[in-house]
C-alpha positions as CSV (number, residue, x, y, z in Angstrom):
1,M,0.0,0.0,0.0
2,E,1.3,3.4,-0.9
3,A,0.5,7.1,-0.4
4,R,2.2,10.2,-1.9
5,T,1.8,13.9,-2.0
6,L,3.6,17.0,-3.4
7,E,4.6,20.0,-1.3
8,L,6.4,23.3,-2.2
9,V,8.9,24.6,0.3
10,F,8.2,28.2,1.3
11,P,10.3,30.6,3.3
12,E,8.3,29.9,6.5
13,H,9.5,26.2,6.3
14,T,13.2,27.2,6.3
15,N,15.9,28.5,8.6
16,P,17.8,31.8,7.9
17,L,20.1,29.9,5.5
18,G,17.1,28.8,3.4
19,A,17.3,25.1,4.4
20,A,14.1,23.3,5.4
21,F,13.6,22.7,9.1
22,G,14.0,19.0,9.9
23,G,10.7,19.1,11.8
24,F,8.9,20.4,8.7
25,V,10.3,17.4,6.7
26,L,9.5,14.9,9.5
27,G,6.0,16.3,9.7
28,L,5.4,15.6,6.0
29,M,6.9,12.2,6.4
30,D,4.6,11.3,9.3
31,K,1.5,12.7,7.6
32,V,2.0,10.8,4.4
33,G,3.3,7.7,6.3
34,S,0.1,7.7,8.3
35,Y,-2.0,7.9,5.1
36,A,-0.3,4.7,3.7
37,A,-0.7,2.9,7.0
38,A,-4.4,3.9,7.5
39,R,-5.2,2.8,3.9
40,R,-3.7,-0.6,4.5
41,A,-5.2,-1.0,8.0
42,K,-8.6,0.4,6.8
43,R,-8.8,2.3,10.1
44,P,-7.2,5.2,11.9
45,V,-3.6,4.8,13.0
46,V,-1.3,6.5,15.5
47,T,2.5,7.0,15.3
48,V,4.4,4.9,17.8
49,A,8.0,5.2,16.6
50,V,10.2,7.1,14.2
51,G,13.1,4.9,13.3
52,S,16.2,6.0,11.4
53,V,15.8,9.1,9.3
54,E,18.6,10.2,7.0
55,F,18.8,13.7,5.6
56,K,20.9,13.1,2.5
57,V,20.9,16.6,0.8
58,P,19.6,20.0,1.8
59,I,16.1,20.9,0.9
60,R,15.8,24.6,0.1
61,T,13.1,27.3,-0.4
62,G,11.5,26.8,-3.7
63,D,12.1,23.1,-3.9
64,L,9.1,20.9,-4.9
65,L,9.0,17.8,-2.6
66,E,7.4,14.5,-3.5
67,V,6.8,12.4,-0.4
68,V,6.3,8.7,-1.0
69,A,5.3,6.3,1.7
70,R,5.1,2.5,1.4
71,V,3.9,-0.1,3.9
72,V,6.7,-2.7,4.1
73,R,5.6,-4.8,7.1
74,V,2.3,-5.6,8.8
75,G,2.3,-7.0,12.3
76,R,-0.7,-7.9,14.5
77,T,-1.6,-4.3,15.3
78,S,1.4,-2.4,13.8
79,L,2.5,-1.3,10.4
80,T,6.0,-0.3,9.3
81,V,6.2,2.3,6.6
82,E,9.3,3.4,4.6
83,V,9.1,7.1,3.5
84,E,11.2,8.8,0.9
85,V,11.3,12.5,0.2
86,Y,12.4,13.6,-3.3
87,K,13.2,17.1,-4.2
88,E,13.1,18.8,-7.6
89,R,14.3,22.2,-8.5
90,F,12.5,23.9,-11.3
91,G,14.7,25.1,-14.1
92,E,17.8,23.2,-13.0
93,G,17.2,20.1,-15.1
94,N,18.6,17.8,-12.4
95,G,15.3,15.8,-12.1
96,R,14.2,14.3,-8.8
97,V,16.8,13.7,-6.1
98,L,16.3,11.6,-3.0
99,A,16.7,14.1,-0.2
100,T,15.5,12.3,2.9
101,Q,14.4,8.8,3.9
102,G,13.2,7.1,7.0
103,V,11.1,4.4,8.7
104,L,8.1,5.0,10.8
105,T,5.8,2.7,12.8
106,Y,2.1,3.1,13.3
107,V,-0.5,1.2,15.3
108,A,-4.1,0.7,14.2
109,V,-6.6,1.9,16.8
110,N,-10.3,1.9,17.5
111,E,-12.6,4.8,18.4
112,K,-11.2,4.8,22.0
113,G,-7.6,4.9,20.8
114,E,-6.9,1.3,21.8
115,P,-4.7,-0.9,19.6
116,V,-6.7,-3.3,17.3
117,P,-5.6,-6.1,15.0
118,V,-4.9,-5.3,11.3
119,E,-6.7,-7.6,8.9
120,A,-4.6,-10.1,7.0
121,H,-4.2,-9.0,3.4
122,A,-4.1,-11.4,0.5
123,G,-1.5,-10.5,-2.1
124,T,1.1,-7.8,-2.0
125,D,0.9,-4.4,-0.3
């Protein structure tokens, strides 16, 4: 199961040097990761862990970001999601560049916020 979105980096997302705040990028990763997990779980999910995150190259004001999240493991109540953030600079002809990647873990919950089992899924995610 996958989810993706596009986001443009504005000055309010960056530090005085024009580089995106890590928290801004992590927030995008968490949001899109939760979409992928919820689609697979067919119910709401909550973030329980942010694993390794690697900021490979700076993200700057004016960059177009594509955030791609894929469910890579499903446990009894948990889902592990790999998230990649690609940046693209208009007019530079460099195409997409992998800027950030990480792994996040979510747990499926009921209306009371209690963990619930994720249905088994036939086929591939």
